[in-house]
PDB file of N, H, CA, C and O in Angstrom:
ATOM      1  N   UNK A   1      85.867 -35.941 120.072  1.00  0.00           N
ATOM      2  CA  UNK A   1      86.190 -35.015 119.088  1.00  0.00           C
ATOM      3  C   UNK A   1      85.073 -35.027 118.036  1.00  0.00           C
ATOM      4  O   UNK A   1      84.595 -33.979 117.602  1.00  0.00           O
ATOM      5  N   UNK A   2      84.663 -36.265 117.631  1.00  0.00           N
ATOM      6  H   UNK A   2      85.052 -37.116 117.983  1.00  0.00           H
ATOM      7  CA  UNK A   2      83.647 -36.434 116.549  1.00  0.00           C
ATOM      8  C   UNK A   2      82.445 -35.838 117.038  1.00  0.00           C
ATOM      9  O   UNK A   2      81.848 -35.053 116.301  1.00  0.00           O
ATOM     10  N   UNK A   3      81.959 -36.130 118.303  1.00  0.00           N
ATOM     11  H   UNK A   3      82.444 -36.767 118.901  1.00  0.00           H
ATOM     12  CA  UNK A   3      80.697 -35.468 118.765  1.00  0.00           C
ATOM     13  C   UNK A   3      80.776 -34.041 118.894  1.00  0.00           C
ATOM     14  O   UNK A   3      79.729 -33.402 118.790  1.00  0.00           O
ATOM     15  N   UNK A   4      81.818 -33.468 119.098  1.00  0.00           N
ATOM     16  H   UNK A   4      82.669 -33.987 119.183  1.00  0.00           H
ATOM     17  CA  UNK A   4      81.983 -31.969 119.104  1.00  0.00           C
ATOM     18  C   UNK A   4      81.832 -31.398 117.821  1.00  0.00           C
ATOM     19  O   UNK A   4      81.120 -30.409 117.648  1.00  0.00           O
ATOM     20  N   UNK A   5      82.513 -32.007 116.820  1.00  0.00           N
ATOM     21  H   UNK A   5      83.091 -32.810 116.961  1.00  0.00           H
ATOM     22  CA  UNK A   5      82.417 -31.625 115.421  1.00  0.00           C
ATOM     23  C   UNK A   5      80.975 -31.669 114.898  1.00  0.00           C
ATOM     24  O   UNK A   5      80.469 -30.744 114.263  1.00  0.00           O
ATOM     25  N   UNK A   6      80.371 -32.778 115.202  1.00  0.00           N
ATOM     26  H   UNK A   6      80.782 -33.530 115.717  1.00  0.00           H
ATOM     27  CA  UNK A   6      78.886 -32.956 114.730  1.00  0.00           C
ATOM     28  C   UNK A   6      78.018 -31.939 115.422  1.00  0.00           C
ATOM     29  O   UNK A   6      77.157 -31.356 114.764  1.00  0.00           O
ATOM     30  N   UNK A   7      78.182 -31.685 116.699  1.00  0.00           N
ATOM     31  H   UNK A   7      78.882 -32.159 117.234  1.00  0.00           H
ATOM     32  CA  UNK A   7      77.391 -30.697 117.385  1.00  0.00           C
ATOM     33  C   UNK A   7      77.608 -29.251 116.790  1.00  0.00           C
ATOM     34  O   UNK A   7      76.675 -28.464 116.631  1.00  0.00           O
ATOM     35  N   UNK A   8      78.872 -28.982 116.486  1.00  0.00           N
ATOM     36  H   UNK A   8      79.630 -29.621 116.615  1.00  0.00           H
ATOM     37  CA  UNK A   8      79.044 -27.654 115.905  1.00  0.00           C
ATOM     38  C   UNK A   8      78.500 -27.569 114.593  1.00  0.00           C
ATOM     39  O   UNK A   8      77.916 -26.544 114.242  1.00  0.00           O
ATOM     40  N   UNK A   9      78.647 -28.640 113.758  1.00  0.00           N
ATOM     41  H   UNK A   9      79.122 -29.473 114.043  1.00  0.00           H
ATOM     42  CA  UNK A   9      78.046 -28.510 112.425  1.00  0.00           C
ATOM     43  C   UNK A   9      76.444 -28.341 112.578  1.00  0.00           C
ATOM     44  O   UNK A   9      75.811 -27.567 111.860  1.00  0.00           O
ATOM     45  N   UNK A  10      75.892 -29.084 113.511  1.00  0.00           N
ATOM     46  H   UNK A  10      76.406 -29.713 114.095  1.00  0.00           H
ATOM     47  CA  UNK A  10      74.389 -28.991 113.678  1.00  0.00           C
ATOM     48  C   UNK A  10      73.926 -27.527 114.031  1.00  0.00           C
ATOM     49  O   UNK A  10      72.936 -27.008 113.516  1.00  0.00           O
ATOM     50  N   UNK A  11      74.689 -26.946 114.905  1.00  0.00           N
ATOM     51  H   UNK A  11      75.494 -27.368 115.324  1.00  0.00           H
ATOM     52  CA  UNK A  11      74.433 -25.552 115.311  1.00  0.00           C
ATOM     53  C   UNK A  11      74.560 -24.568 114.282  1.00  0.00           C
ATOM     54  O   UNK A  11      73.856 -23.558 114.295  1.00  0.00           O
ATOM     55  N   UNK A  12      75.511 -24.814 113.282  1.00  0.00           N
ATOM     56  H   UNK A  12      76.083 -25.634 113.270  1.00  0.00           H
ATOM     57  CA  UNK A  12      75.763 -23.971 112.222  1.00  0.00           C
ATOM     58  C   UNK A  12      75.014 -24.369 110.942  1.00  0.00           C
ATOM     59  O   UNK A  12      75.258 -23.866 109.845  1.00  0.00           O
ATOM     60  N   UNK A  13      74.097 -25.296 111.160  1.00  0.00           N
ATOM     61  H   UNK A  13      73.898 -25.704 112.051  1.00  0.00           H
ATOM     62  CA  UNK A  13      73.218 -25.801 110.030  1.00  0.00           C
ATOM     63  C   UNK A  13      73.919 -26.352 108.894  1.00  0.00           C
ATOM     64  O   UNK A  13      73.516 -26.102 107.757  1.00  0.00           O
ATOM     65  N   UNK A  14      75.010 -27.134 109.112  1.00  0.00           N
ATOM     66  H   UNK A  14      75.337 -27.337 110.035  1.00  0.00           H
ATOM     67  CA  UNK A  14      75.910 -27.709 108.068  1.00  0.00           C
ATOM     68  C   UNK A  14      75.647 -29.175 108.060  1.00  0.00           C
ATOM     69  O   UNK A  14      75.183 -29.717 109.063  1.00  0.00           O
ATOM     70  N   UNK A  15      75.916 -29.828 107.001  1.00  0.00           N
ATOM     71  H   UNK A  15      76.293 -29.388 106.187  1.00  0.00           H
ATOM     72  CA  UNK A  15      75.842 -31.275 106.844  1.00  0.00           C
ATOM     73  C   UNK A  15      77.251 -31.807 106.964  1.00  0.00           C
ATOM     74  O   UNK A  15      78.144 -31.285 106.297  1.00  0.00           O
ATOM     75  N   UNK A  16      77.501 -32.819 107.780  1.00  0.00           N
ATOM     76  H   UNK A  16      76.775 -33.243 108.322  1.00  0.00           H
ATOM     77  CA  UNK A  16      78.778 -33.473 107.846  1.00  0.00           C
ATOM     78  C   UNK A  16      78.786 -34.781 107.201  1.00  0.00           C
ATOM     79  O   UNK A  16      77.819 -35.533 107.322  1.00  0.00           O
ATOM     80  N   UNK A  17      79.886 -35.122 106.478  1.00  0.00           N
ATOM     81  H   UNK A  17      80.672 -34.511 106.380  1.00  0.00           H
ATOM     82  CA  UNK A  17      80.079 -36.474 105.985  1.00  0.00           C
ATOM     83  C   UNK A  17      81.275 -37.074 106.660  1.00  0.00           C
ATOM     84  O   UNK A  17      82.370 -36.511 106.659  1.00  0.00           O
ATOM     85  N   UNK A  18      81.028 -38.312 107.278  1.00  0.00           N
ATOM     86  H   UNK A  18      80.138 -38.769 107.278  1.00  0.00           H
ATOM     87  CA  UNK A  18      82.116 -39.016 107.854  1.00  0.00           C
ATOM     88  C   UNK A  18      82.797 -39.937 106.828  1.00  0.00           C
ATOM     89  O   UNK A  18      82.127 -40.776 106.225  1.00  0.00           O
ATOM     90  N   UNK A  19      84.094 -39.796 106.622  1.00  0.00           N
ATOM     91  H   UNK A  19      84.637 -39.114 107.112  1.00  0.00           H
ATOM     92  CA  UNK A  19      84.808 -40.506 105.613  1.00  0.00           C
ATOM     93  C   UNK A  19      85.667 -41.710 106.343  1.00  0.00           C
ATOM     94  O   UNK A  19      86.104 -41.609 107.489  1.00  0.00           O
ATOM     95  N   UNK A  20      85.807 -42.658 105.648  1.00  0.00           N
ATOM     96  H   UNK A  20      85.452 -42.740 104.717  1.00  0.00           H
ATOM     97  CA  UNK A  20      86.708 -43.694 106.152  1.00  0.00           C
ATOM     98  C   UNK A  20      86.069 -44.699 107.077  1.00  0.00           C
ATOM     99  O   UNK A  20      86.751 -45.370 107.851  1.00  0.00           O
ATOM    100  N   UNK A  21      84.726 -44.804 106.992  1.00  0.00           N
ATOM    101  H   UNK A  21      84.172 -44.259 106.362  1.00  0.00           H
ATOM    102  CA  UNK A  21      83.909 -45.685 107.933  1.00  0.00           C
ATOM    103  C   UNK A  21      84.145 -47.174 107.433  1.00  0.00           C
ATOM    104  O   UNK A  21      83.724 -47.536 106.334  1.00  0.00           O
ATOM    105  N   UNK A  22      84.790 -47.965 108.230  1.00  0.00           N
ATOM    106  H   UNK A  22      85.132 -47.672 109.123  1.00  0.00           H
ATOM    107  CA  UNK A  22      85.165 -49.324 107.794  1.00  0.00           C
ATOM    108  C   UNK A  22      84.579 -50.432 108.508  1.00  0.00           C
ATOM    109  O   UNK A  22      84.684 -51.574 108.059  1.00  0.00           O
ATOM    110  N   UNK A  23      83.953 -50.179 109.613  1.00  0.00           N
ATOM    111  H   UNK A  23      83.868 -49.251 109.978  1.00  0.00           H
ATOM    112  CA  UNK A  23      83.351 -51.245 110.472  1.00  0.00           C
ATOM    113  C   UNK A  23      81.788 -50.871 110.783  1.00  0.00           C
ATOM    114  O   UNK A  23      81.337 -49.734 110.640  1.00  0.00           O
ATOM    115  N   UNK A  24      81.051 -51.969 111.219  1.00  0.00           N
ATOM    116  H   UNK A  24      81.418 -52.892 111.335  1.00  0.00           H
ATOM    117  CA  UNK A  24      79.689 -51.750 111.675  1.00  0.00           C
ATOM    118  C   UNK A  24      79.730 -50.975 112.906  1.00  0.00           C
ATOM    119  O   UNK A  24      78.828 -50.180 113.171  1.00  0.00           O
ATOM    120  N   UNK A  25      80.815 -51.179 113.738  1.00  0.00           N
ATOM    121  H   UNK A  25      81.547 -51.825 113.523  1.00  0.00           H
ATOM    122  CA  UNK A  25      80.866 -50.510 115.087  1.00  0.00           C
ATOM    123  C   UNK A  25      81.013 -48.950 114.832  1.00  0.00           C
ATOM    124  O   UNK A  25      80.348 -48.145 115.483  1.00  0.00           O
ATOM    125  N   UNK A  26      81.919 -48.561 113.849  1.00  0.00           N
ATOM    126  H   UNK A  26      82.459 -49.215 113.320  1.00  0.00           H
ATOM    127  CA  UNK A  26      82.017 -47.183 113.549  1.00  0.00           C
ATOM    128  C   UNK A  26      80.757 -46.528 113.017  1.00  0.00           C
ATOM    129  O   UNK A  26      80.388 -45.392 113.316  1.00  0.00           O
ATOM    130  N   UNK A  27      80.147 -47.350 112.208  1.00  0.00           N
ATOM    131  H   UNK A  27      80.447 -48.272 111.964  1.00  0.00           H
ATOM    132  CA  UNK A  27      78.798 -46.846 111.556  1.00  0.00           C
ATOM    133  C   UNK A  27      77.720 -46.720 112.656  1.00  0.00           C
ATOM    134  O   UNK A  27      76.915 -45.791 112.589  1.00  0.00           O
ATOM    135  N   UNK A  28      77.675 -47.552 113.594  1.00  0.00           N
ATOM    136  H   UNK A  28      78.329 -48.306 113.648  1.00  0.00           H
ATOM    137  CA  UNK A  28      76.712 -47.620 114.676  1.00  0.00           C
ATOM    138  C   UNK A  28      77.109 -46.379 115.534  1.00  0.00           C
ATOM    139  O   UNK A  28      76.225 -45.561 115.787  1.00  0.00           O
ATOM    140  N   UNK A  29      78.360 -46.182 115.992  1.00  0.00           N
ATOM    141  H   UNK A  29      79.079 -46.846 115.786  1.00  0.00           H
ATOM    142  CA  UNK A  29      78.767 -44.959 116.655  1.00  0.00           C
ATOM    143  C   UNK A  29      78.295 -43.656 116.069  1.00  0.00           C
ATOM    144  O   UNK A  29      77.762 -42.795 116.769  1.00  0.00           O
ATOM    145  N   UNK A  30      78.489 -43.527 114.823  1.00  0.00           N
ATOM    146  H   UNK A  30      78.922 -44.226 114.254  1.00  0.00           H
ATOM    147  CA  UNK A  30      78.168 -42.401 114.153  1.00  0.00           C
ATOM    148  C   UNK A  30      76.625 -42.171 114.164  1.00  0.00           C
ATOM    149  O   UNK A  30      76.112 -41.063 114.322  1.00  0.00           O
ATOM    150  N   UNK A  31      75.967 -43.289 113.987  1.00  0.00           N
ATOM    151  H   UNK A  31      76.383 -44.189 113.859  1.00  0.00           H
ATOM    152  CA  UNK A  31      74.507 -43.150 113.921  1.00  0.00           C
ATOM    153  C   UNK A  31      74.047 -42.670 115.253  1.00  0.00           C
ATOM    154  O   UNK A  31      73.154 -41.823 115.294  1.00  0.00           O
ATOM    155  N   UNK A  32      74.633 -43.184 116.458  1.00  0.00           N
ATOM    156  H   UNK A  32      75.358 -43.872 116.424  1.00  0.00           H
ATOM    157  CA  UNK A  32      74.167 -42.714 117.686  1.00  0.00           C
ATOM    158  C   UNK A  32      74.496 -41.317 117.937  1.00  0.00           C
ATOM    159  O   UNK A  32      73.856 -40.704 118.791  1.00  0.00           O
ATOM    160  N   UNK A  33      75.446 -40.741 117.268  1.00  0.00           N
ATOM    161  H   UNK A  33      75.966 -41.238 116.575  1.00  0.00           H
ATOM    162  CA  UNK A  33      75.882 -39.374 117.362  1.00  0.00           C
ATOM    163  C   UNK A  33      75.033 -38.487 116.370  1.00  0.00           C
ATOM    164  O   UNK A  33      75.194 -37.270 116.286  1.00  0.00           O
ATOM    165  N   UNK A  34      74.159 -39.165 115.664  1.00  0.00           N
ATOM    166  H   UNK A  34      74.028 -40.154 115.733  1.00  0.00           H
ATOM    167  CA  UNK A  34      73.205 -38.465 114.652  1.00  0.00           C
ATOM    168  C   UNK A  34      73.898 -37.925 113.458  1.00  0.00           C
ATOM    169  O   UNK A  34      73.479 -36.932 112.864  1.00  0.00           O
ATOM    170  N   UNK A  35      75.059 -38.643 113.073  1.00  0.00           N
ATOM    171  H   UNK A  35      75.400 -39.450 113.556  1.00  0.00           H
ATOM    172  CA  UNK A  35      75.663 -38.412 111.858  1.00  0.00           C
ATOM    173  C   UNK A  35      74.975 -39.061 110.799  1.00  0.00           C
ATOM    174  O   UNK A  35      74.865 -40.287 110.821  1.00  0.00           O
ATOM    175  N   UNK A  36      74.470 -38.341 109.817  1.00  0.00           N
ATOM    176  H   UNK A  36      74.559 -37.345 109.799  1.00  0.00           H
ATOM    177  CA  UNK A  36      73.496 -38.931 108.854  1.00  0.00           C
ATOM    178  C   UNK A  36      74.223 -39.367 107.491  1.00  0.00           C
ATOM    179  O   UNK A  36      73.698 -40.179 106.730  1.00  0.00           O
ATOM    180  N   UNK A  37      75.336 -38.834 107.263  1.00  0.00           N
ATOM    181  H   UNK A  37      75.763 -38.174 107.882  1.00  0.00           H
ATOM    182  CA  UNK A  37      76.090 -39.125 106.026  1.00  0.00           C
ATOM    183  C   UNK A  37      77.475 -39.751 106.336  1.00  0.00           C
ATOM    184  O   UNK A  37      78.260 -39.205 107.111  1.00  0.00           O
ATOM    185  N   UNK A  38      77.740 -40.909 105.705  1.00  0.00           N
ATOM    186  H   UNK A  38      77.102 -41.352 105.075  1.00  0.00           H
ATOM    187  CA  UNK A  38      78.991 -41.517 105.895  1.00  0.00           C
ATOM    188  C   UNK A  38      79.398 -42.283 104.633  1.00  0.00           C
ATOM    189  O   UNK A  38      78.550 -42.678 103.834  1.00  0.00           O
ATOM    190  N   UNK A  39      80.675 -42.480 104.472  1.00  0.00           N
ATOM    191  H   UNK A  39      81.364 -42.159 105.121  1.00  0.00           H
ATOM    192  CA  UNK A  39      81.133 -43.314 103.393  1.00  0.00           C
ATOM    193  C   UNK A  39      82.420 -43.963 103.773  1.00  0.00           C
ATOM    194  O   UNK A  39      83.153 -43.454 104.621  1.00  0.00           O
ATOM    195  N   UNK A  40      82.727 -45.150 103.122  1.00  0.00           N
ATOM    196  H   UNK A  40      82.132 -45.564 102.433  1.00  0.00           H
ATOM    197  CA  UNK A  40      83.907 -45.830 103.401  1.00  0.00           C
ATOM    198  C   UNK A  40      83.769 -47.284 103.034  1.00  0.00           C
ATOM    199  O   UNK A  40      82.685 -47.701 102.628  1.00  0.00           O
ATOM    200  N   UNK A  41      84.877 -48.125 103.164  1.00  0.00           N
ATOM    201  H   UNK A  41      85.758 -47.787 103.494  1.00  0.00           H
ATOM    202  CA  UNK A  41      84.788 -49.516 102.640  1.00  0.00           C
ATOM    203  C   UNK A  41      83.758 -50.350 103.509  1.00  0.00           C
ATOM    204  O   UNK A  41      83.294 -51.397 103.057  1.00  0.00           O
ATOM    205  N   UNK A  42      83.425 -49.904 104.687  1.00  0.00           N
ATOM    206  H   UNK A  42      83.801 -49.054 105.054  1.00  0.00           H
ATOM    207  CA  UNK A  42      82.476 -50.626 105.413  1.00  0.00           C
ATOM    208  C   UNK A  42      81.041 -50.503 104.929  1.00  0.00           C
ATOM    209  O   UNK A  42      80.170 -51.287 105.307  1.00  0.00           O
ATOM    210  N   UNK A  43      80.812 -49.498 104.082  1.00  0.00           N
ATOM    211  H   UNK A  43      81.520 -48.862 103.776  1.00  0.00           H
ATOM    212  CA  UNK A  43      79.440 -49.229 103.433  1.00  0.00           C
ATOM    213  C   UNK A  43      79.527 -49.788 102.025  1.00  0.00           C
ATOM    214  O   UNK A  43      78.692 -50.604 101.635  1.00  0.00           O
ATOM    215  N   UNK A  44      80.462 -49.391 101.301  1.00  0.00           N
ATOM    216  H   UNK A  44      81.140 -48.728 101.618  1.00  0.00           H
ATOM    217  CA  UNK A  44      80.518 -49.808  99.900  1.00  0.00           C
ATOM    218  C   UNK A  44      82.042 -49.685  99.382  1.00  0.00           C
ATOM    219  O   UNK A  44      82.840 -48.899  99.894  1.00  0.00           O
ATOM    220  N   UNK A  45      82.324 -50.449  98.434  1.00  0.00           N
ATOM    221  H   UNK A  45      81.676 -51.087  98.018  1.00  0.00           H
ATOM    222  CA  UNK A  45      83.670 -50.282  97.794  1.00  0.00           C
ATOM    223  C   UNK A  45      83.631 -49.151  96.883  1.00  0.00           C
ATOM    224  O   UNK A  45      82.552 -48.828  96.386  1.00  0.00           O
ATOM    225  N   UNK A  46      84.740 -48.491  96.601  1.00  0.00           N
ATOM    226  H   UNK A  46      85.617 -48.754  97.005  1.00  0.00           H
ATOM    227  CA  UNK A  46      84.730 -47.327  95.606  1.00  0.00           C
ATOM    228  C   UNK A  46      84.274 -47.801  94.244  1.00  0.00           C
ATOM    229  O   UNK A  46      84.605 -48.875  93.742  1.00  0.00           O
ATOM    230  N   UNK A  47      83.509 -46.927  93.712  1.00  0.00           N
ATOM    231  H   UNK A  47      83.240 -46.054  94.119  1.00  0.00           H
ATOM    232  CA  UNK A  47      82.855 -47.169  92.395  1.00  0.00           C
ATOM    233  C   UNK A  47      82.761 -46.009  91.600  1.00  0.00           C
ATOM    234  O   UNK A  47      82.710 -44.936  92.201  1.00  0.00           O
ATOM    235  N   UNK A  48      82.723 -46.010  90.239  1.00  0.00           N
ATOM    236  H   UNK A  48      82.764 -46.882  89.750  1.00  0.00           H
ATOM    237  CA  UNK A  48      82.431 -44.795  89.465  1.00  0.00           C
ATOM    238  C   UNK A  48      81.138 -44.092  89.852  1.00  0.00           C
ATOM    239  O   UNK A  48      80.201 -44.752  90.299  1.00  0.00           O
ATOM    240  N   UNK A  49      81.066 -42.918  89.712  1.00  0.00           N
ATOM    241  H   UNK A  49      81.828 -42.382  89.348  1.00  0.00           H
ATOM    242  CA  UNK A  49      79.893 -42.071  90.180  1.00  0.00           C
ATOM    243  C   UNK A  49      78.622 -42.659  89.461  1.00  0.00           C
ATOM    244  O   UNK A  49      77.594 -42.816  90.121  1.00  0.00           O
ATOM    245  N   UNK A  50      78.661 -42.954  88.258  1.00  0.00           N
ATOM    246  H   UNK A  50      79.496 -42.826  87.723  1.00  0.00           H
ATOM    247  CA  UNK A  50      77.478 -43.452  87.659  1.00  0.00           C
ATOM    248  C   UNK A  50      76.856 -44.662  88.131  1.00  0.00           C
ATOM    249  O   UNK A  50      75.681 -44.905  87.856  1.00  0.00           O
ATOM    250  N   UNK A  51      77.599 -45.471  88.856  1.00  0.00           N
ATOM    251  H   UNK A  51      78.553 -45.274  89.080  1.00  0.00           H
ATOM    252  CA  UNK A  51      77.202 -46.747  89.382  1.00  0.00           C
ATOM    253  C   UNK A  51      76.507 -46.629  90.740  1.00  0.00           C
ATOM    254  O   UNK A  51      75.968 -47.637  91.196  1.00  0.00           O
ATOM    255  N   UNK A  52      76.474 -45.472  91.428  1.00  0.00           N
ATOM    256  H   UNK A  52      76.911 -44.652  91.058  1.00  0.00           H
ATOM    257  CA  UNK A  52      76.055 -45.431  92.694  1.00  0.00           C
ATOM    258  C   UNK A  52      74.488 -45.547  92.695  1.00  0.00           C
ATOM    259  O   UNK A  52      73.868 -45.533  93.759  1.00  0.00           O
TER     260      UNK A  52
END
């Protein structure tokens, strides 16, 4: 399902953001599917906007 969504977004020239990425495995799988934007506890803990 994720691969299909990313493929549709690419064909429509849209940027996708994967939310809820919590493990290196999830991050790796998304990278293999050419998902360039991701967020979640596996990347960084929530923080105020100004601290990013």
